[in-house]
C-alpha positions as CSV (number, residue, x, y, z in Angstrom):
1,M,28.7,-26.7,-4.8
2,T,28.5,-23.8,-2.4
3,A,25.1,-22.1,-2.3
4,S,25.0,-18.5,-3.3
5,L,23.8,-17.2,0.1
6,Q,25.6,-19.8,2.2
7,G,26.6,-18.3,5.6
8,L,24.0,-15.6,5.5
9,K,22.0,-15.6,8.7
10,V,18.3,-14.6,8.4
11,L,15.7,-14.1,11.2
12,D,12.2,-14.5,9.8
13,L,9.7,-12.9,12.2
14,S,7.0,-12.7,9.5
15,R,3.6,-14.3,9.1
16,F,1.2,-15.2,6.3
17,I,2.6,-15.1,2.8
18,A,4.7,-12.1,1.7
19,G,7.3,-12.2,4.4
20,P,7.6,-16.0,4.7
21,H,7.9,-16.4,1.0
22,C,10.6,-13.7,0.9
23,A,12.6,-15.6,3.6
24,M,12.0,-18.9,1.8
25,I,13.5,-17.5,-1.4
26,L,16.6,-16.6,0.6
27,G,16.6,-20.1,2.1
28,D,16.3,-21.7,-1.3
29,L,19.4,-19.8,-2.3
30,G,21.3,-21.2,0.7
31,A,20.8,-18.7,3.5
32,E,20.4,-20.1,7.1
33,V,16.9,-19.0,7.9
34,V,15.5,-19.1,11.4
35,K,11.7,-18.7,11.6
36,V,10.9,-17.0,14.9
37,E,7.3,-17.8,15.9
38,R,4.9,-17.3,18.8
39,T,5.1,-20.0,21.4
40,R,1.3,-20.5,21.2
41,G,0.2,-21.3,17.7
42,G,3.1,-20.0,15.8
43,D,2.6,-18.4,12.4
44,D,-1.1,-17.7,11.9
45,T,-1.1,-19.9,8.8
46,R,-0.4,-23.0,10.9
47,S,-4.1,-22.9,11.8
48,L,-5.4,-22.6,8.2
49,G,-6.4,-25.5,6.1
50,P,-6.1,-27.6,4.0
51,Y,-4.3,-30.0,6.2
52,L,-2.1,-33.1,5.6
53,K,-2.0,-35.3,8.7
54,G,-2.8,-32.4,10.9
55,E,-0.1,-30.1,9.4
56,S,-1.2,-27.0,7.4
57,L,-0.4,-27.1,3.7
58,Y,-0.9,-23.4,3.6
59,F,2.0,-22.9,6.1
60,M,4.2,-25.4,4.4
61,M,4.0,-23.8,1.0
62,F,6.0,-20.7,2.3
63,N,8.3,-22.1,4.9
64,R,10.7,-24.8,3.7
65,N,14.4,-24.4,4.2
66,K,13.9,-22.9,7.6
67,R,14.4,-23.8,11.3
68,S,11.6,-22.9,13.7
69,L,12.3,-21.2,17.1
70,T,9.5,-20.1,19.4
71,L,9.5,-17.0,21.5
72,D,6.8,-15.4,23.7
73,F,7.0,-11.9,22.1
74,R,5.2,-10.4,25.1
75,N,7.8,-11.7,27.5
76,P,10.6,-9.1,28.3
77,E,13.1,-12.0,28.6
78,A,12.1,-13.3,25.2
79,Q,12.5,-9.8,23.7
80,D,16.0,-9.6,25.1
81,L,16.7,-13.0,23.6
82,L,15.5,-11.7,20.3
83,R,17.9,-8.8,20.5
84,R,20.8,-11.2,21.2
85,L,19.8,-13.2,18.1
86,V,19.8,-9.9,16.1
87,A,23.4,-9.3,17.1
88,E,24.3,-12.5,15.2
89,A,22.0,-11.9,12.2
90,D,22.6,-10.5,8.8
91,V,19.0,-10.0,7.9
92,L,15.7,-9.6,9.8
93,I,12.4,-9.9,8.0
94,E,9.2,-8.7,9.7
95,N,5.6,-7.8,8.6
96,F,4.0,-6.8,11.9
97,R,1.7,-3.8,11.8
98,P,4.0,-0.8,11.8
99,G,4.9,0.2,15.4
100,T,4.8,-3.3,16.8
101,M,8.5,-3.9,16.8
102,E,9.1,-0.5,18.4
103,K,6.7,-1.4,21.2
104,M,8.9,-4.4,21.9
105,G,12.1,-2.3,22.0
106,C,13.1,-3.8,18.7
107,G,12.6,-1.0,16.2
108,W,15.2,0.0,13.7
109,E,17.0,2.4,16.0
110,D,17.3,-0.2,18.7
111,L,18.4,-3.1,16.5
112,S,20.8,-1.1,14.3
113,A,22.5,0.1,17.5
114,I,23.0,-3.6,18.5
115,N,24.1,-4.6,15.0
116,P,25.1,-1.8,12.6
117,R,25.4,-4.3,9.7
118,L,21.8,-5.5,10.1
119,I,19.5,-5.3,7.1
120,M,15.9,-5.0,8.3
121,A,13.3,-5.8,5.7
122,R,9.9,-4.4,6.8
123,L,6.9,-5.6,4.8
124,S,3.6,-3.9,5.3
125,G,0.3,-2.9,3.7
126,Y,0.9,0.8,3.1
127,G,4.5,1.4,4.0
128,Q,6.3,2.5,7.2
129,N,5.9,6.3,7.2
130,N,2.8,7.9,5.8
131,S,-0.8,8.8,6.7
132,L,-2.1,5.2,6.1
133,T,0.8,3.3,7.8
134,K,-1.5,1.9,10.5
135,E,-4.2,0.7,8.1
136,P,-4.6,-3.1,8.0
137,C,-4.1,-4.6,4.6
138,F,-4.2,-8.1,2.9
139,D,-3.7,-9.1,-0.7
140,G,-7.4,-8.7,-1.6
141,I,-7.5,-5.3,0.0
142,A,-4.4,-4.3,-2.0
143,Q,-6.0,-5.6,-5.2
144,A,-9.1,-3.5,-4.5
145,V,-7.2,-0.3,-3.4
146,T,-4.9,-0.2,-6.5
147,G,-7.4,-1.1,-9.2
148,I,-6.1,-4.5,-9.9
149,M,-9.5,-6.0,-8.9
150,D,-11.3,-3.7,-11.3
151,L,-9.0,-4.7,-14.1
152,T,-9.6,-8.4,-13.5
153,G,-12.6,-10.3,-15.0
154,Q,-14.8,-10.2,-18.1
155,P,-15.9,-6.8,-19.4
156,D,-19.5,-7.5,-18.4
157,S,-18.7,-9.0,-15.0
158,G,-18.1,-7.4,-11.7
159,P,-14.5,-6.9,-10.4
160,S,-12.7,-10.0,-9.4
161,M,-9.7,-11.1,-7.4
162,A,-6.8,-12.8,-9.3
163,G,-6.8,-16.6,-8.9
164,T,-3.8,-16.4,-6.5
165,F,-2.3,-14.0,-4.1
166,L,-0.2,-12.2,-6.7
167,V,0.3,-9.0,-4.6
168,D,1.8,-11.0,-1.7
169,Y,4.1,-12.9,-4.1
170,A,5.2,-9.7,-5.8
171,T,5.8,-8.1,-2.4
172,A,8.0,-11.1,-1.4
173,L,10.0,-10.8,-4.6
174,N,10.5,-7.0,-4.2
175,A,11.6,-7.5,-0.6
176,A,14.1,-10.2,-1.6
177,I,15.5,-8.0,-4.4
178,G,15.7,-5.1,-1.8
179,I,17.6,-7.4,0.6
180,L,20.0,-8.5,-2.0
181,A,20.6,-4.9,-3.0
182,A,21.2,-3.9,0.6
183,L,23.6,-6.7,1.0
184,D,25.6,-5.5,-2.0
185,A,25.6,-2.0,-0.6
186,R,26.8,-3.4,2.8
187,H,29.8,-4.9,1.0
188,R,30.9,-1.4,0.1
189,T,29.8,0.6,3.2
190,G,29.9,-1.9,6.0
191,K,26.5,-0.7,7.1
192,G,23.0,-2.2,7.0
193,Q,19.8,-0.4,6.2
194,V,16.0,-0.7,6.2
195,V,14.2,-2.3,3.2
196,D,10.7,-0.9,3.2
197,V,8.3,-2.8,0.9
198,S,4.5,-2.5,0.8
199,L,1.7,-4.4,-0.7
200,I,0.2,-1.3,-2.2
201,G,3.5,-0.2,-3.8
202,S,4.0,-3.7,-5.2
203,A,0.5,-3.8,-6.6
204,V,0.8,-0.3,-8.2
205,S,4.1,-1.4,-9.8
206,M,2.1,-4.1,-11.8
207,L,-0.5,-1.7,-13.4
208,M,1.3,-1.6,-16.8
209,T,0.3,1.5,-18.7
210,A,-2.9,2.2,-16.7
211,I,-1.5,5.3,-14.8
212,P,-0.3,7.4,-17.7
213,E,-3.1,6.2,-19.9
214,Y,-5.6,7.8,-17.5
215,A,-3.5,10.8,-16.2
216,V,-2.3,11.9,-19.6
217,N,-4.7,10.5,-22.2
218,G,-7.8,10.4,-20.1
219,R,-8.4,6.7,-21.0
220,M,-9.3,4.4,-18.1
221,M,-8.1,0.8,-18.4
222,T,-11.0,-1.6,-17.6
223,R,-11.7,-5.3,-17.6
224,A,-10.7,-7.1,-20.8
225,G,-11.1,-10.8,-19.8
226,N,-8.5,-12.9,-21.5
227,R,-8.0,-10.5,-24.3
228,D,-4.5,-9.0,-24.7
229,R,-4.6,-5.3,-24.2
230,Y,-1.9,-4.5,-26.7
231,A,-2.2,-6.9,-29.6
232,A,-4.9,-8.8,-31.6
233,P,-5.8,-11.5,-32.1
234,A,-4.6,-12.7,-28.7
235,N,-7.2,-14.3,-26.6
236,T,-8.8,-17.6,-25.4
237,F,-10.9,-19.5,-27.8
238,K,-12.9,-22.8,-27.6
239,A,-11.9,-25.6,-29.9
240,S,-14.4,-28.1,-31.4
241,D,-13.7,-30.6,-28.6
242,G,-14.7,-28.1,-26.0
243,V,-11.2,-27.4,-24.8
244,W,-10.1,-23.8,-24.4
245,V,-6.9,-22.7,-26.1
246,H,-5.1,-19.4,-25.4
247,M,-3.1,-18.1,-28.4
248,V,-1.0,-15.0,-29.2
249,A,-0.9,-14.0,-32.9
250,G,-1.4,-10.3,-32.7
251,N,1.9,-8.4,-33.3
252,D,3.3,-7.5,-36.7
253,A,5.7,-10.5,-36.6
254,H,3.0,-13.0,-35.6
255,F,0.0,-11.9,-37.7
256,P,1.4,-12.8,-41.2
257,R,2.2,-16.3,-40.0
258,F,-1.3,-16.6,-38.5
259,V,-3.3,-15.6,-41.6
260,K,-1.1,-17.9,-43.7
261,M,-1.7,-20.7,-41.3
262,I,-5.5,-20.4,-41.4
263,G,-5.5,-20.1,-45.2
264,Q,-6.5,-16.4,-45.4
265,P,-3.4,-14.5,-46.5
266,E,-5.6,-11.8,-48.1
267,L,-6.3,-10.5,-44.6
268,L,-2.9,-8.8,-44.7
269,E,-4.3,-6.5,-47.4
270,D,-7.5,-5.8,-45.5
271,P,-7.2,-2.2,-44.1
272,R,-9.0,-3.3,-41.0
273,F,-6.2,-5.8,-40.1
274,S,-3.1,-4.7,-42.1
275,T,-1.5,-2.9,-39.1
276,L,-1.5,-3.6,-35.3
277,E,-3.3,-0.2,-34.8
278,A,-6.0,-1.2,-37.2
279,R,-6.4,-4.6,-35.6
280,M,-6.8,-3.1,-32.2
281,K,-9.6,-0.8,-33.6
282,N,-11.3,-3.9,-35.1
283,V,-10.5,-6.4,-32.4
284,N,-13.9,-7.9,-32.4
285,E,-13.8,-8.7,-36.1
286,I,-10.3,-10.2,-36.1
287,E,-11.1,-12.2,-33.0
288,A,-14.3,-13.6,-34.6
289,I,-12.1,-14.9,-37.5
290,A,-9.7,-16.5,-35.1
291,A,-12.5,-18.0,-33.0
292,A,-14.1,-19.5,-36.1
293,W,-10.9,-21.1,-37.1
294,V,-10.2,-22.5,-33.6
295,G,-13.8,-23.7,-33.3
296,A,-13.5,-25.7,-36.5
297,H,-10.6,-27.8,-35.2
298,T,-9.9,-30.0,-32.1
299,S,-7.6,-28.5,-29.5
300,D,-4.8,-30.9,-30.5
301,E,-5.1,-29.8,-34.2
302,V,-5.1,-26.1,-33.1
303,I,-2.0,-26.5,-31.0
304,A,-0.2,-28.5,-33.6
305,A,-0.8,-25.9,-36.3
306,L,0.2,-23.0,-34.0
307,R,3.4,-24.7,-33.1
308,V,4.3,-25.3,-36.8
309,A,3.6,-21.6,-37.3
310,E,5.8,-20.8,-34.3
311,L,2.9,-18.9,-32.6
312,P,2.7,-19.0,-28.7
313,S,-0.2,-21.1,-27.6
314,A,-1.4,-23.5,-24.9
315,K,-4.4,-25.4,-23.8
316,V,-6.0,-23.9,-20.7
317,R,-5.2,-26.6,-18.1
318,T,-6.5,-27.5,-14.6
319,V,-4.2,-27.8,-11.6
320,A,-4.6,-31.6,-12.0
321,D,-3.2,-31.3,-15.5
322,V,-0.2,-29.3,-14.2
323,V,0.5,-31.8,-11.4
324,E,0.4,-34.8,-13.8
325,D,2.7,-33.1,-16.4
326,P,6.1,-34.8,-16.4
327,Y,7.8,-31.6,-17.5
328,M,7.0,-29.9,-14.2
329,R,9.2,-32.4,-12.3
330,E,11.8,-32.6,-15.0
331,A,12.3,-28.8,-14.8
332,G,12.1,-28.8,-11.0
333,H,8.9,-26.7,-10.9
334,I,7.4,-29.4,-8.7
335,V,9.5,-31.2,-6.1
336,D,8.7,-33.8,-3.4
337,I,9.2,-33.0,0.3
338,D,9.6,-35.4,3.2
339,H,8.0,-33.8,6.3
340,P,8.5,-35.3,9.8
341,K,4.7,-35.4,10.4
342,A,2.9,-34.9,7.1
343,G,5.0,-37.4,5.2
344,R,5.9,-37.1,1.6
345,F,4.1,-34.6,-0.6
346,P,4.7,-32.4,-3.7
347,M,5.1,-28.6,-3.7
348,Q,6.4,-25.9,-6.0
349,G,10.1,-25.9,-6.5
350,P,12.6,-23.0,-6.4
351,A,11.9,-20.6,-9.3
352,I,15.5,-19.3,-9.4
353,H,18.2,-21.5,-11.0
354,L,21.9,-20.5,-10.9
355,S,24.4,-22.4,-13.0
356,D,27.2,-22.5,-10.4
357,A,25.2,-22.2,-7.1
358,P,21.8,-23.9,-7.6
359,S,18.8,-23.4,-5.4
360,T,18.1,-26.5,-3.3
361,V,15.4,-27.8,-1.0
362,R,17.5,-28.9,2.0
363,M,14.9,-28.9,4.7
364,P,11.1,-29.5,4.9
365,P,8.9,-26.9,6.5
366,P,9.5,-27.1,10.2
367,V,7.2,-28.3,13.0
368,L,6.5,-25.5,15.5
369,G,9.5,-24.9,17.7
370,Q,11.3,-27.9,16.2
371,H,14.7,-26.2,16.3
372,T,14.5,-23.9,19.3
373,D,17.2,-25.6,21.4
374,E,19.4,-26.2,18.3
375,V,19.3,-22.6,17.2
376,L,20.0,-21.2,20.7
377,A,22.9,-23.5,21.0
378,D,24.2,-22.7,17.5
379,W,23.7,-18.9,17.4
380,L,24.2,-18.0,21.1
381,S,26.2,-21.0,22.5
382,L,23.5,-21.5,25.2
383,D,23.9,-24.8,27.1
384,D,21.0,-27.1,28.2
385,D,20.7,-25.4,31.6
386,A,20.3,-21.9,30.1
387,I,17.8,-23.2,27.6
388,R,15.9,-25.0,30.4
389,Q,15.7,-21.7,32.4
390,L,14.3,-19.8,29.4
391,R,11.7,-22.5,29.0
392,D,10.8,-22.4,32.7
393,T,10.1,-18.7,32.4
394,S,8.0,-19.3,29.3
395,A,10.3,-17.1,27.2
396,I,10.6,-19.9,24.7
């Protein structure tokens, strides 16, 4: 079957996580993605562990379904070569510090003049045009600046980062959505545009009700641990075998099933628990009841009872548990990759599944510069002599 983005040409100039992950999503959906890297060292993540047979797993998690082409970005001849590639591209993704592309003569005005249909996705920390544009920013900084770090952790703990780079991932998703929207607009107008996505903006978009709660109600959202902020009981409790179970039984549809399940239907008549609002005011008391019930049973017994009652629940699992779960491969959440140097290894699969144009893993993450000659021949029709001259001048 034809992939949904088949025929779309993408230049990925980005590094680290947000930009490469955005480009990888497009690649999973069938786009032809060329990752343009520095001739020396390539993407910064290639030097970050852990490693598999000398290849960075960090890099490989964000760069499958791409071909790698190397350019010396400081070389004027390489910059000219980049502009020639842009003339053939549909999308360019970059996450340099704002102003870097302009210094290379590859800013939006320059590139859109070469290719008016170009869509240029610019990912940055604070956005392209404001007083903080030049400030450096990484995921952890974004979590700190936007309050996410202050919202994460137990109430009596200090602020904590989330267990993964969720702001980078959210930024990648927002950029991919923006690119798809710009492509749709281009179908009608024939013109490309800039997609400006920032880590800070992506982080703020995930703050739930925190902004109006404080600005209007004067209530500041703080750390709640694993407790649900909007329903009770909904938290993580320890079973008698020492296994933690997370359960959600707090809304007005769930709670009657919960109290029937634990053999205490009279709780529905208790004014402390009869409504969601009352349960939120008496959250410690209703959670103590839930904790006592969970603690009196093994985790298997707890999960079995919750499933019969059709209440959302799960054991808190380790990564080892996840990797060994047959469902993960059955559903395509974990796939095996054959890498030319690292060999065969598992990684996360595509998260988007289309019925008529499925996402696929067609290529493993590339070795640095693996496809330079191939891309220059395919995109620019350069012959061996022309490519050899570029290499002699260290442009590639």
